[in-house]
N, C-alpha and C positions, 0 to 999 in steps of 0.2 A: 356497553354495546353487547348484544347477544352474539355469541360465537357460533358461526355456522361453517361447516366444512365447505371448502371450495369445490364447485363442480369441475372447474378446470382453472389452472392458474392464469391470471392476466399477464399481458406483456409488461405492464407497469403496475406495481402495487402503490396505491395512494394511501396516505396516512389516515384519512378520515373513513376509509373503508376496511381498515385492519383492526382487529381486536388484540389486546394483550392477554386474553384469556388463556392461551396455551402456556403462558409463563406464570400464571397466578398460582401461588402455593408451591412453586417449584424453586429449586436451588440451582443457580448457574455457577458452575465451577470454572473460573477463569484461570487458565494455566498460562503463566507468564505475566509479568507486571512491568513491561517496558512502556514506551509511549502509547502504543495501541492498547495494550492490556489495561493500563491505568485509565485511559480515557473511556474505554468500554465499561469497565467495572464501575466507575463513578456515574456514568450515564444510566446504566442499568439500575443502580441503587436509587438514583434520583427519580427513576420511573416506577419505583415501588417493587423492584425485583430483588429477591434475596441473593446475595453474592458471597461466594467463598473463593478466596484467592489461593491458587496452588503454586507454590514456589519452593526452591531448594532452601532448607533450613540454613540460616546464617548468611544468606546471600544479601547483597544490597537491596534487591527487590523486596525481600521479606521485610526489611526495615521500612521501606517506603510504604508498603501496603499497610503495615501496622500503624504508621503515622497517619494514614488516611482512615484509620479506624475500621479496617476490614478484618474479619476473622481469617486466619491464615493457617494452611496445613501443607504438608509435603504433597507433591503432585499426585501420587498414588492415592493418598487418603482423600484428597479433594475430589478426585475422579470417582472414588467409591461413594462419596456422599452426594454427588451432583446428579440432578435430573437432566441437565444439559452440561456437557463438558466442552468448553470453548478453547481451542488451541490457538494461543497467541504467542507462540515461541518461534524462534527462527526456523525457516524452512528446512535447513540441513539437519536439525535434531528432531524434527517432528515425528518421523516414522519410528525412530528408535524409542522415543518417549511413549508413543502409542503402543508399540509391540511389547516392550519390556516392562513398562510401568503402569500404563493406563488400562489396556485391554484386559489383563487378568483381574482387574478390580471392578470392572463395569457391571452394573446390575442390568437385568433384562429391561429393555425399553429405554435405557439412557440414550440420549441423543448426542451426537458429535457435531460440533460447529467449527467452522474455519473462516478466516478473514482473507485467505488467498488460496487459490486452487492448486498450488504447486505440489504439495505432498500427496494429494489424492490423484492428481492427473499424471504426475511424473516422478514423484518422490518415493514410491513404493509403499505408501500407506493404504491398506485395504481394509476398510471397515467390514465387520461381519455382515453377511447377507441379511437383509431385513431390518438392520438397525437404522434408525433415523439419522441422516447425515445431511447437513446443509452448509451452504456457503453464504456469508453476508460480508461482502467486500466493500467497505466504505471507500469512496473515491477521494481520499485525502489522508494526510498524516495524522497521527493520534492527537497531537496538540490542537490541530485545526478542528478535529471532530469534537473535542471537548469545548473549545472556545465557541464554536457555532451552537452547540447544545445549550450552553449557559446563556447565550444571547437570546435563546428562544428560536433559533434556526436549526440548521442541520446540514448534512452532506448527502448527496445522492449515493446510491449503493447498487451493487450488482448482486442478485440472488440466484441461487441454484440449489437443487437437491441431488444427492448422490444416486447412482444407479442402484435399484433395488430398495430404495427408501420408500416407506409407506406414503401414500398420496397426501396424508394429513401433515406431512413434514413441511409442505409449503406454508401452511398456517403458522407453524412454529418459526420458520425462517422469517416470514413477514413480521410476526410479533417481535422477534428478536431485533430486526431492523428498526422497527418502530421504537422499541425501548431505548435504543442507543441514538435515536434522532436521525436515522438514515432513511426515513420515508418522507421527510419534509421536502426533500428534493426528488423523491420518487425512488422506488426500488425496481430496477430493470432486470427482467428475467434473462438468464444466461445458463451456461453449463460450467462445471469445474474446468474442463479443458479449454473452453473458449476464453474464459476469464484469464486463465493462466497464460495462454499463448499471447493474447493481445496485450496483457500487462507486461510480460517480459519483452515482447517486441517493442513496445513503446519505450521501455526503459533503455534497451540496448540501442535502438535505432535513433531515438530522439533524446529523451529526457536526461539520461545519465551517461550516454555514450556518444551519439552523433552530435548533439549540441556542444558537448565539452570539446570534442575533437575539432569541430568547426571553429569554436572560439580560439583554441590553441593554434590552429593553422593560420587563422587571420592575424592573430597577435604576432606569431613568428614571422609572417610575411612582412608586416610593417617594420618590425624591429630589424630584420635582416637588411632592409633597405635604408636603415639609418634613422628611422623615426624613434622618438623616445618611448621607453617602456611604459611610462605613466600615460602618455597620450594614447598609445596603442591599447592599453588596458581600458581607459575611459571609453574609447570608441567601439571596441570589439567585445567588451565584457560588461563593464559597469552599466552601460545604457540598455543592456538586454532586459532588465527589469521594467523599464519604461515601456518597451515594446510588448512584453508578455502581459503586463497589466492592461494595456490597450486591447490586446488580442482577447484576453479573458473577458473584458467588459463589453467590447463592441463587435467582436468577430473580425474576420479578415477584411471584409468590405468596410466596416466601420473604422478599422485601423488605417486603411489607405486614405480615408477622408480626413484623418486627424494628424497626419504627418505632412511634411513639406512636399511640394511638387517634385523637388529634386530627389528626395528620399523615395517617394512613391515610384517615380519613373525609373530610378536606378534599381530599385528592388524588383520591379516588374520585368525589366529587361535583362538583368544580370543574374537573378536568383536561379534561373533554370540552367545557367552555365555552371553553377556550383553543384547543384543536384542534377547531374546529367544522366545519360543512359547507363554509364558505368556504375554510378551510385545506386541507381534503381535496381540494377542487377545484383549488387551486393546486399541491398535490402531484402531481396527475394531469397538470397542464400541464407541470410541471418534468420529469416522466418522459417525456412526449411529446417535449419538446425534445431530450432525450438520445437517445431511440430514433430520432428522425428524422435525427440528425446535426447539428441546428441548433446545439446547444451546442458540439460539436467544432469546427464552422466558426467560430463566434464566438470561441472560445478561441484557436484557431490564428491568427486575424486580429488579436487584440487583446492577447495575453498580455504583449507587451513595449511596448505603447502608453504613452507618457509621461503621457497624460491619463487613459486609461481602463483601463490594464493593472494588473497585480498590484501593482507597487511603489507607484503613486500611491494606489490604494485602501487598501493596507495602511498607508501613512503617515498617511492621514486617520484611519483607525481607531485607530492608535496614539496619536493626540492627543485621543481622545474622553474624556469624564468617566469612563466605565467603565474604560478602560485605565489612566488616571491613578490612580484609586482602587485598582486592583489592584496597580500598581507600589509605591505608598506602603505598602500593607498587607504585601506580600511583603518589602519592605526592612526594615520593622519586625520582622517575624517572623524574618527571617534574622539580624538583629542580635542577637536573643535566642536564636539557635540552635534555632528552632522551625520553620524552613521545611523542607518535604519535598522 
């Protein structure tokens, strides 16, 4: 396909209208080799793109990358050799890695890529003016991205370019998305800030926060009334997958048609009592904390705190009645060959 500059970026980038030309003959330096880094590196290579993996010498990630037959270099050396430097390391270390290791080694014209908008929108990472900077955020975890690509499918993605980036950066962002299989579901135009705010709000309010607390509260309510922990776990937690699978496949209206009349009526009449005006007001407060940067500042200050950071909080949760009931049930089902 002949590569033509875009007159203006479309709202949705489609695979058959995007060229890989901006990546041809270029080296993509993938910094980080976790689940997302590995998936993107493998997909890029399978699309014919030359990849250099940048990881700390002696790290487990270095060993995995070498096992996958990638050339490996320390992050600074990889950045110096790359035409595109893709940041696939944790949000909290990204700005420091850029400022102290990557930026001093970058050649003129080298592009910076990101899979999440946090570092640029709220994390203090400021690419030099005029340097190409883009966002390609796959809507799925790294293993899912790789599995879909291998099957001949892909995940949708969100695409953006940084303020001050040359307009041709859109072609590079779209080419990168195509190379990792993220235009097979469409590449949807956004901004670094919008992607970050919406992503973090979804995580906190629903996926990793709100849903977990709702499950915990429902489980605790049944157990406090004398109902068995296993029964409570089955009804309030285990069957969640059934509902999310139906929701993912058929949407809200299709889900309602595929559950019992009792379940449909109970959900339609009682759900709004759980998510009432107070909950909606808290959702608005959570969104405001993200938008203002308050959450980012709190996270960056506390993420490794031994008393208030992630490890301490996760350890306390792992010892909760809900977590214990789940482990016991999963162990039993696994022993019977019934675990998914």
